[in-house]
C-alpha positions as CSV (number, residue, x, y, z in Angstrom):
1,M,0.0,-46.1,21.5
2,S,2.0,-45.8,24.7
3,A,4.6,-43.4,23.2
4,E,1.8,-41.3,21.7
5,L,-0.2,-41.4,25.0
6,K,2.9,-40.2,27.0
7,E,3.5,-37.3,24.5
8,N,-0.1,-36.3,24.7
9,L,0.0,-36.3,28.4
10,R,3.2,-34.3,28.3
11,R,1.5,-31.7,26.1
12,I,-1.5,-31.5,28.5
13,V,0.8,-31.0,31.5
14,S,2.9,-28.4,29.7
15,E,-0.1,-26.4,28.4
16,V,-1.9,-26.4,31.8
17,S,1.2,-25.6,33.9
18,E,2.9,-23.3,31.3
19,V,6.1,-25.2,31.8
20,D,7.8,-25.8,28.5
21,V,9.9,-28.9,29.3
22,I,8.3,-31.8,31.2
23,P,10.9,-34.5,31.9
24,D,9.5,-38.0,32.5
25,D,10.6,-38.5,36.2
26,T,11.0,-35.0,37.6
27,D,8.6,-34.3,40.5
28,F,6.0,-31.9,39.5
29,R,6.7,-29.7,42.5
30,E,10.3,-29.2,41.3
31,L,8.7,-27.8,38.1
32,G,6.4,-25.4,40.1
33,I,3.3,-27.4,39.4
34,D,1.1,-27.0,42.5
35,S,-2.1,-28.8,43.6
36,M,-4.4,-26.5,41.8
37,M,-2.6,-27.0,38.5
38,G,-2.7,-30.7,39.3
39,I,-6.5,-30.6,39.5
40,E,-6.6,-28.7,36.2
41,I,-4.3,-31.3,34.6
42,V,-6.5,-34.2,35.8
43,A,-9.7,-32.4,34.6
44,E,-8.1,-32.1,31.1
45,I,-7.0,-35.7,31.1
46,E,-10.5,-36.8,32.1
47,R,-12.1,-34.7,29.3
48,T,-9.6,-35.8,26.7
49,Y,-9.7,-39.5,27.4
50,K,-13.2,-39.8,28.8
51,I,-12.0,-41.5,32.0
52,S,-12.5,-40.8,35.6
53,V,-9.4,-40.5,37.9
54,P,-10.3,-41.4,41.5
55,E,-9.6,-38.5,43.9
56,S,-7.5,-40.9,46.0
57,E,-5.0,-41.1,43.0
58,L,-4.3,-37.4,42.8
59,K,-1.6,-37.6,45.4
60,N,0.2,-40.3,43.4
61,M,0.3,-38.2,40.3
62,T,3.7,-36.6,41.0
63,S,5.5,-36.9,37.7
64,L,4.8,-37.5,34.0
65,T,5.7,-41.1,34.4
66,R,3.2,-41.6,37.3
67,V,0.5,-39.8,35.4
68,F,1.2,-42.0,32.4
69,E,1.1,-45.2,34.4
70,L,-2.2,-44.3,36.0
71,V,-3.9,-43.2,32.8
72,Q,-2.6,-46.2,30.9
73,A,-3.9,-48.6,33.6
74,T,-7.3,-46.7,33.7
75,L,-7.6,-46.9,29.9
76,A,-6.8,-50.6,29.9
77,A,-9.4,-51.3,32.6
78,T,-12.1,-49.2,30.9
79,P,-14.4,-51.1,28.6
80,A,-14.6,-49.9,25.0
81,S,-17.8,-48.2,24.2
């Protein structure tokens, strides 16, 4: 699941940002991903995975790896419905 999750997140980030290659640990700012795109990325992740990302976590979502860690932890803490 985790490899699939990371690739799905990579796809979301790529589609929203229109950046073709999203390396795991490259800072989003280096890829030209600004805060408005970040908000769009989070909104798409929330819709896709039916989770809520706390606003306080947005500043920590600076790379694909950081997004993956946050989403994985949130999914693990969310009770199955």
